[in-house]
C-alpha positions in Angstrom: 108.7 -154.2 99.9 112.1 -156.1 99.8 115.2 -154.5 98.7 117.3 -156.1 95.8 121.2 -156.8 95.8 122.7 -156.6 92.3 125.8 -158.6 91.4 128.3 -156.9 89.4 127.0 -158.7 86.1 123.5 -157.5 87.0 124.5 -154.0 87.6 126.3 -153.7 84.5 123.2 -154.7 82.6 121.1 -152.5 84.2 123.4 -149.4 83.9 123.7 -150.0 80.4 120.1 -150.0 79.9 119.9 -146.9 81.9 122.8 -145.1 79.8 121.0 -146.1 76.8 117.6 -144.7 77.7 119.3 -141.4 79.2 121.0 -140.9 75.7 117.9 -141.6 74.0 115.7 -139.1 76.0 118.5 -136.5 76.1 117.6 -134.5 73.3 114.0 -134.1 74.7 115.2 -133.4 78.5 117.6 -130.4 77.1 115.6 -129.1 74.4 112.1 -129.6 75.2 112.2 -129.7 79.1 110.0 -133.0 79.1 111.6 -133.9 82.8 112.0 -131.4 85.5 115.1 -131.8 88.0 113.6 -134.1 90.4 112.1 -136.3 87.4 115.7 -136.3 86.5 117.1 -137.4 89.5 114.0 -140.2 89.9 114.6 -141.7 86.7 118.5 -141.9 86.2 120.8 -140.5 89.4 118.8 -142.4 92.2 118.5 -145.8 89.6 122.4 -145.5 89.2 122.9 -145.6 92.7 120.6 -148.4 93.2 122.3 -150.5 90.8 125.5 -149.9 92.5 123.7 -151.8 95.6 122.6 -148.5 97.6 119.5 -148.9 99.5 117.9 -145.6 98.0 114.5 -145.5 100.1 116.4 -147.2 103.2 113.8 -150.1 103.2 113.8 -152.1 106.2 116.6 -149.9 107.7 116.4 -148.6 111.5 116.3 -144.8 111.1 119.6 -144.2 112.8 120.9 -146.7 110.1 119.7 -145.1 107.1 122.4 -144.9 104.2 120.9 -143.0 101.3 119.7 -139.4 102.9 117.5 -137.1 101.4 118.3 -133.6 102.5 115.1 -131.5 102.5 116.1 -128.0 101.7 114.3 -125.1 100.6 114.5 -124.3 96.8 114.8 -120.6 97.6 117.7 -120.9 99.3 119.4 -124.2 98.0 122.2 -124.2 100.5 122.3 -128.0 101.3 123.1 -130.7 99.0 120.5 -133.3 97.7 121.9 -136.4 99.4 124.1 -137.8 101.8 125.6 -141.6 101.4 126.7 -143.3 104.9 127.8 -146.6 105.6 128.0 -148.8 108.9 131.7 -148.5 110.4 131.6 -151.7 112.4 134.9 -150.4 114.2 132.9 -147.8 115.8 129.6 -149.3 115.6 128.5 -146.1 114.1 127.2 -144.8 110.7 130.2 -143.1 108.8 129.4 -140.2 106.5 131.1 -140.8 103.0 130.0 -138.6 100.0 127.8 -135.8 99.2 125.5 -135.4 95.9 124.5 -132.5 94.4 122.1 -133.5 91.3 121.0 -130.9 88.8 119.4 -130.8 85.7 121.1 -131.4 82.1 120.5 -128.2 81.1 123.6 -126.8 83.3 127.2 -127.1 82.2 128.6 -128.8 85.4 132.2 -127.3 84.6 131.4 -124.0 84.3 128.7 -122.8 86.6 130.0 -121.4 89.7 127.1 -121.5 91.9 126.5 -124.9 91.6 130.3 -126.2 91.9 130.8 -123.8 94.7 127.7 -125.2 96.5 128.9 -128.6 96.4 132.2 -128.0 97.4 131.4 -125.9 100.5 129.2 -127.8 102.7 131.9 -130.9 102.2 134.5 -128.6 103.2 132.4 -127.1 106.5 132.1 -130.6 107.9 135.8 -131.0 108.1 136.0 -129.4 111.5 138.3 -129.9 114.1 135.4 -130.0 116.5 133.4 -132.2 114.3 133.3 -136.1 115.2 135.5 -138.1 112.7 132.9 -140.1 111.3 131.0 -137.1 110.1 133.5 -135.2 108.1 132.8 -135.5 104.4 135.6 -134.3 102.0 134.0 -135.5 99.1 131.1 -134.4 96.8 129.7 -135.7 93.7 128.4 -133.1 91.2 126.0 -134.7 89.0 123.1 -134.3 86.2 123.7 -137.9 85.1 125.0 -136.5 81.9 128.0 -135.4 83.9 129.6 -137.0 86.9 132.0 -134.5 88.7 133.7 -135.9 91.8 135.5 -133.3 93.8 138.0 -133.7 96.8 137.0 -130.6 98.8 139.6 -130.6 101.4 141.3 -127.7 100.0 140.1 -124.2 101.2 141.6 -122.3 98.8 139.3 -122.3 96.1 136.3 -120.8 98.5 138.3 -117.9 98.9 139.2 -117.3 95.2 136.0 -118.0 94.4 136.7 -118.6 90.8 135.7 -122.1 88.9 139.4 -122.5 87.4 140.4 -123.3 91.3 137.4 -125.4 91.8 137.9 -127.2 88.7 141.5 -128.1 89.9 140.0 -130.1 92.6 138.1 -132.3 90.5 139.6 -136.1 91.0 140.7 -136.5 87.0 139.7 -140.1 87.2 136.1 -139.3 87.9 135.4 -136.6 85.8 133.3 -138.2 83.6 130.2 -138.1 81.1 127.6 -140.9 81.1 129.3 -142.9 78.7 132.0 -143.6 81.2 129.4 -145.8 83.5 129.9 -148.4 80.7 133.3 -147.7 79.7 134.6 -147.4 83.0 132.2 -149.4 84.8 134.5 -151.9 86.6 136.2 -148.3 88.4 132.5 -147.2 88.9 131.6 -150.6 90.6 135.1 -151.0 92.4 134.8 -147.3 94.1 131.3 -146.5 94.3 129.4 -149.8 94.8 127.9 -149.9 98.5 130.0 -152.9 99.6 133.1 -151.5 98.4 132.7 -148.3 99.8 131.9 -150.0 103.1 135.5 -151.8 102.9 137.0 -148.6 102.5 137.2 -147.6 98.5 136.9 -144.0 99.3 139.2 -144.1 102.3 142.4 -142.7 100.9 140.4 -139.5 100.5 139.6 -139.2 104.3 141.1 -136.3 106.8 142.7 -137.7 109.9 142.6 -135.5 113.1 146.5 -135.3 112.6 145.7 -133.3 109.6 143.2 -130.8 111.4 145.9 -130.0 113.9 146.7 -126.9 111.6 143.9 -124.9 112.4 144.3 -123.3 108.8 143.1 -126.6 107.6 140.0 -126.3 109.8 136.8 -124.3 108.8 135.4 -124.1 112.2 139.0 -122.9 113.8 139.3 -120.1 111.0 135.9 -118.9 111.5 136.7 -118.5 114.9 139.7 -116.6 114.1 137.8 -114.5 111.7 134.8 -113.8 114.3 137.4 -112.7 116.7 139.0 -109.8 114.2 135.5 -108.8 113.4 134.9 -108.4 117.1 138.2 -106.1 117.3 137.1 -104.0 114.3 133.6 -103.5 115.5 134.8 -102.8 119.1 137.5 -100.1 117.8 134.9 -98.7 115.6 132.5 -98.4 118.5 135.2 -96.8 120.7 136.0 -94.2 117.9 132.4 -92.7 117.9 132.4 -92.9 121.5 135.7 -92.6 124.0 133.6 -92.2 126.9 132.5 -95.9 127.0 133.9 -98.4 129.8 135.8 -101.5 128.8 132.7 -103.6 130.3 130.5 -102.0 127.7 132.9 -102.0 124.9 133.4 -106.0 125.9 129.5 -106.6 126.1 128.3 -104.2 123.1 130.9 -105.7 120.6 130.1 -109.7 121.6 126.2 -109.0 121.6 126.7 -107.9 118.2 128.7 -111.0 116.7 126.4 -113.4 118.7 123.6 -111.7 116.7 124.9 -111.7 113.5 126.3 -115.3 113.5 123.0 -116.5 115.2 120.9 -114.8 112.3 123.6 -116.4 109.9 123.2 -120.0 111.4 119.2 -119.5 111.2 119.6 -119.0 107.3 122.0 -121.8 106.7 119.9 -124.1 108.0 116.9 -122.8 106.3 115.1 -121.9 109.3 114.6 -118.4 108.3 115.2 -116.2 105.3 118.5 -114.3 104.7 117.8 -111.3 106.5 121.8 -110.2 106.8 121.6 -109.6 102.9 118.2 -107.9 103.4 119.9 -105.4 105.9 123.1 -105.1 103.6 120.7 -104.0 100.7 118.8 -101.7 103.2 121.6 -100.0 104.6 123.8 -99.6 101.4 123.3 -96.2 101.0 124.9 -94.7 104.2 127.7 -93.2 104.8 127.3 -92.6 108.5 127.7 -94.1 112.0 124.7 -96.2 112.3 123.0 -97.9 115.2 122.9 -101.5 114.7 119.9 -102.1 116.7 117.7 -99.2 115.5 118.9 -100.7 111.8 117.9 -104.6 112.9 114.8 -103.8 115.2 112.3 -105.4 113.3 114.4 -108.4 112.5 115.0 -108.7 116.2 111.3 -108.2 116.9 110.4 -110.9 114.4 112.9 -113.3 115.6 111.9 -112.9 119.1 108.6 -114.3 118.8 109.9 -117.9 118.3 113.7 -117.7 119.5 112.6 -115.9 122.9 116.1 -115.9 124.7 117.6 -112.7 125.7 119.8 -112.3 122.3 117.3 -110.2 120.8 115.9 -108.3 123.6 117.0 -104.6 123.4 119.8 -103.4 125.8 119.9 -99.9 126.2 123.5 -99.6 127.7 124.6 -101.7 124.4 122.1 -100.9 121.8 122.8 -97.4 121.7 126.1 -97.7 120.7 127.2 -96.6 117.1 129.2 -98.8 114.4 130.3 -97.6 111.1 128.4 -98.2 108.0 131.7 -99.4 106.4 132.6 -102.0 108.9 129.3 -103.6 109.0 129.1 -103.4 105.2 132.6 -105.2 105.0 130.8 -108.2 107.6 127.4 -108.4 105.9 129.0 -108.8 102.6 131.5 -111.5 103.2 128.2 -113.5 105.0 126.3 -113.5 101.7 125.9 -117.1 100.3 127.8 -116.0 97.3 130.7 -115.0 99.5 130.8 -117.0 102.7 133.8 -119.6 102.9 132.0 -121.9 105.3 128.6 -123.2 106.2 126.7 -123.0 109.8 124.4 -125.9 108.7 127.1 -128.2 108.0 129.7 -127.2 110.7 128.8 -129.2 114.2 126.5 -126.8 116.4 129.2 -127.0 119.1 131.0 -124.6 117.1 128.5 -121.7 118.2 129.1 -122.8 121.8 132.9 -122.6 121.3 132.4 -119.4 120.2 130.3 -117.9 122.8 133.2 -119.6 125.2 136.4 -118.2 123.6 134.6 -114.7 124.0 134.0 -115.1 127.3 137.6 -115.4 127.9 138.4 -112.3 126.6 137.8 -108.7 127.2 138.2 -105.4 125.4 140.9 -103.4 127.0 142.0 -99.8 126.3 145.4 -99.5 124.5 147.0 -96.2 123.5 144.7 -94.5 121.1 142.7 -97.6 120.6 141.3 -100.9 122.2 141.9 -104.6 121.5 140.8 -108.1 123.0 143.2 -109.7 125.6 142.4 -112.8 127.7 141.2 -112.3 131.5 143.9 -112.6 133.8 142.1 -115.8 135.2 142.1 -117.5 131.4 145.7 -116.5 130.6 147.1 -118.4 134.1 145.1 -121.2 133.1 146.4 -121.6 129.3 143.4 -120.7 127.8 140.1 -122.1 126.9 139.6 -125.8 127.5 136.8 -127.8 126.1 135.5 -131.7 126.7 136.4 -134.0 123.8 133.3 -135.1 122.5 134.0 -138.9 122.9 134.0 -137.8 126.9 130.9 -136.0 126.2 129.1 -139.1 124.7 130.4 -141.3 126.8 129.1 -139.4 130.2 125.7 -138.8 128.2 125.3 -142.6 127.4 125.9 -143.7 130.8 123.8 -141.0 132.5 120.8 -140.0 130.2 121.2 -143.1 127.9 120.5 -145.4 130.9 117.2 -143.6 132.4 116.0 -143.8 128.4 116.6 -147.3 128.4 113.6 -147.7 131.1 111.5 -145.4 129.1 108.7 -147.0 127.0 106.7 -144.1 125.7 107.1 -140.2 125.2 105.3 -139.6 128.3 108.0 -141.3 130.4 110.6 -139.2 128.5 108.9 -135.8 129.3 109.4 -136.6 133.4 112.9 -136.6 132.6 114.5 -133.3 134.3 118.0 -132.6 133.1 120.1 -129.9 134.6 124.1 -128.7 133.8 124.6 -126.2 136.3 128.2 -125.1 134.6 126.9 -125.3 130.9 129.9 -123.5 129.6 129.5 -123.9 125.6 126.4 -126.3 125.9 128.0 -129.1 124.8 126.5 -131.6 127.2 123.3 -130.4 126.9 123.6 -130.4 123.1 124.7 -134.6 123.2 121.3 -134.6 125.8 119.3 -133.2 123.3 120.5 -135.3 120.5 120.1 -138.2 122.5 116.1 -137.4 123.4 115.7 -136.6 119.8 117.2 -140.2 118.9 114.7 -141.9 121.4 111.8 -140.0 120.1 112.8 -141.0 116.4 113.6 -144.6 117.2 110.3 -145.0 119.1 108.2 -143.6 116.1 109.7 -145.7 113.9 109.7 -149.1 115.6 105.9 -150.0 114.6 107.1 -150.1 111.0 110.0 -151.7 111.2 110.2 -155.6 110.3 112.0 -158.4 111.4 115.6 -159.0 109.9 115.5 -161.6 106.9 118.0 -162.7 104.7 117.1 -161.0 101.7 116.6 -157.8 103.4 119.1 -155.1 104.4 
């Protein structure tokens, strides 16, 4: 099977047919439910992008150059947009992420349904991290059921905080708040902006966000999240200290850090759709409590379940730390803000490095008793050094490419790779080990895809 490219004239003819068929089928789709959501996607939404020259099945493309990514998700959670569009950026020889697509059924009102609008917006905004690679930041997200076509500029975090439909709708790009008739009446605009070749040339580039803009950490969700976590840690430490003023600063530091580490790790597992939403379940269970509670005792069943799979030290019982008490009110506030409908960031969309950055930042601080309370302060050696510093991503990639990458070039089968031993004795936030892991995973993906790859031909992508 080869991939067919469409001229502008051919594309208009095919999209016109698509619109006419949709108009004919719309009453049956909405009133009688003759198509489910997946069928609507396959029959109308995917073909729309096919006729705009997107290789929707990635025919004959190497895995690392797939341009139409189907983002598998568990329907019970549904946190991830359905599709991600990417183009090859020759200037950096990498795939650049350009657009998320959230596909829905025409029975929904995409101008009023907060759940789907927020989901579409949140994921893109969460990629706009200072710690993320520029080519992986996506601030455009399309919400469509084919009947409606709504393109959101997701750079502003304010709608996520207000959580009101009208504030999200103000971020719709007005030139692309369409219904299906616009595919024909505004076909020239549709082609000039969304056709794959035009996107590769930069038709969506005016909406990109630069490193310069992200220098203001208030615009970067990862830095905003770190600030929120720091506040939560302080509140937890103060709460623990109010309940037991005999605790040492070392215990206050370690106990509050462990509690935050566990909460965020569980939140990450949920956002990445690896586990169910344990934190929401915990919130429901403790909702009737008015007293101080043992976080570990309330969570021990959760921790025991997770320990069987994630068998590091994070869920092991630490007697000196897990005996501390925290008030229900403090814990409830934190857990409520992390519920899917309230959270202002997605840990699935954020770079995994943000977890290491959080951990390293906490390692640079200690909880100290001050007056009648406690407060986090920088360790003396960190303060003297001017704070915690991180190795830039491009430096990490360069070092890994020229160490592990060179060794991998001499590997011809997985058995060769399994013999490689890698150690980072001063791993810090783990950025090098994460990059090495990605390198190993990508090597195996390429190895498995190699037998299915065809030689390039003029009529193939």
